[in-house]
N, C-alpha and C positions, 0 to 999 in steps of 0.2 A: 675502867674508861676514868680520866682525871678531867673534872669540869671546872672552870672558874666563872663566879656569877658576880655580876656588878648589880649591885641594889640589892639590900635586906628588906623591901618593903613586902606587900602582901604574895605577889606574884614570884619574887625571887625566893622568898621564904618556904613557900610551897614548892618550887621546883628544888630547893635544897634538900628538904625533908623527904620528898619523894626519891631522890636520887640515893641519897644516903640510906633509906632504908631497904634498898635493892642491892645495896654493898659497893656503891659508884663512891670515889673520892672527890670531895666537894670543898670548895673554898669561896667564901664569900666577901666581896669589899663592898664596905658602907660606910657612908661618910658620917653618919648620924650616930652618936655614940651610944643612945637609948636603944634605937633599933639592934645595934651589935649585942648590946646587954640582952636583949629579947631572944637575939638568934642563939647565942651562948647557951641560954637557960632551957631553951626548946629544943635545940637540936646538937648532932654530934660533929656538925662540921668543924671545920678551921673559919674562923672570922677576923677580919683584918680591919680596922679601922682606919679609913682612908678612900682616897679618889682615885677611882680607877682610870682617871685621865691622867693620872700622873705615873711615869713610867716607874719611879721607887716603888710604889705600892704593887705595882703587876709584877717587878721584881720579886717582892717580898711573897707575893702568892705563887711563885714559880711557874708563871704563865707560859714559859718557854717549854715547857712538858705536858700542857693543857692538850687534851683531844678535842675540846670544845671551849668555846668563851660564850658566855650567854649576858647580853645585857637587858635589862629590865626595868630600868628608871623610866619615869615618865617625861624626862626631856631628851628629846631625838638628836638634839646637837651633841649632847654628852655619850650617848649612847652610839652614835657614829665615830667618834673621836676616839672612844675606846676599843669598838671593834677593830678600828684600822690600826690602833698601835699593837694589839694582840696579833693582828694578821702581819703587819710589817715588821714591827721591831721583834716579835718574840715565834713567828713562824707558826701560828695557830692555823690549821688549815680550814677549821670550819668554825665560823661566828655566826651567832644567830640573835637577832635584836628584836625586842619590842618596836613597834613603829606607831606613834600616838596620833601622827597627823596624816593620813591616807597618801596625799599627794607626795609625801617623802618616800614612799614605798619602791618607788623606781630607781631613786637615788641609791638607797642600800643595795639593791638588786643589781645595779650597775656596778658598784664596789665589791661584788662578791659576798656580800652579807645577806644571810637568809632573813628576810625580813616577816614579822608576824605580826598583821594588823588586824584589831578584832572588829575594828569599823568595815574594813574592807571585806573581811571573810563573812560578815554578817549580811552585807549587801550582794556579796557573790552567791549566797545561799538563796537569798530571796529569788534571786534572778534565775539560778537554776533550777528553781523549784517548777519554774513555767517552761522550761527548754525540752524540747524533744526532738532527738535525733542530732544533738550536740554532744561533744564531748566535754563531762564536768571532771575537773580535778578534784581527787577526794584529798591526797597526800603526796609528798615527794620523798624519795629513798636516795640515799647515797649522794646527799649535796645535790641535788636535782637532776641525777643521770638517771633515774629509773622514777616513773609515776605510776600512782594507782588511779585509775580513772573510771568513770562512768558513762556508758553510752545507754541511753533509752530509744529502744526502736519504736517507730511510730506506729500509729494504728490507721485504719481507715484506708482513703483512696492513695495516701502516700506510703502506707506499709510494704515494706519488701515480703516475698513469699517466705513461708517456713524453709528453714534449711539446716541441717545437720553441721555441727564444726567441722566434722571431715570435709565437706563440701565448701567451706569457706576459704578464700584465698588469704588466709591471714598471713601477716609477716611473721619471719622467723622468729624474732625477739618480741612476740606479744604472747601473753597466757591470759586464757579467760580462766578467771578464779570462781566467779559464781553468778549464778543470775537469779535474779528476783523476779518471781512471775504471781503478781497478787501477794496473798500471805506465804506461798512457798517459797522457800530458797532451794535451789538446784545447785547441786554439786557436778560440774559438767564432765563428761567424758566425749569420748568420739563420736558417738551416736547421738550425742544429745541434740536437741533440735533448740534453734532460734526462733522465737515467737515473736508476732506483732504484740506490742506493750511491754515486751521484756525489760528489765533494768540489767544490763551485764557490766559487770565488774572485770577489770582487766589489767594486768601489770604490762607497761611497755615503755619504750623510750620516748624522749620528746621528737627525736627524728622520726620516729613510725607512728606517731598518733593520727596523722592525716589518712595513712594507708589503713589503719585499723578501723578507723570511723568507716571508710568507704567499702571495706571488706563486710563489716558488720551490718551497714546500710544496703549492700547489694548495688553499689556504684562503681563504674571503672574510673581507675586513676587516670 
């Protein structure tokens, strides 16, 4: 995999090192000379001193053959421009960007750029900690086509009855990956039961999330 990274700060440097040690090809675009020197001394990746918002430097990085473009600076405007250039001018199919202001997440998402907002992520984790019977997104795969999700089965009066996986009307494109039951981790089979209080982790598509939730909670669509 070939990745072009915008920004040689702490985040960009970490990503570059991690990908490089795993055998991937990486180029980093960084405007500050000091950071470029540090990257060259600390990593084996190609470092280009230049602005990723400038087509000339994107050309030098051979962005046209990149599998992924990653923007990591603290300036949302610059990240957005660079990602758009990578996608539109150079045909990069996947662009991922750090988003520093949570209200900008929707803009990036609308433009087909995968947003990563630490502020929003922390907020969602706090909200999800108290959610029961709701679907929680853990991560997305294949550019959002597939999701790893968690559903917490309610207890008490709202709890569905215990049922085996074979009895569930699961969507065809949904796979139960694991069940967390207290301190126990269950790798499910057909005769595994879903119990009140379980935390169920599954793979599914965005279109089938509602059906998956209804099946696990014993509701009719």
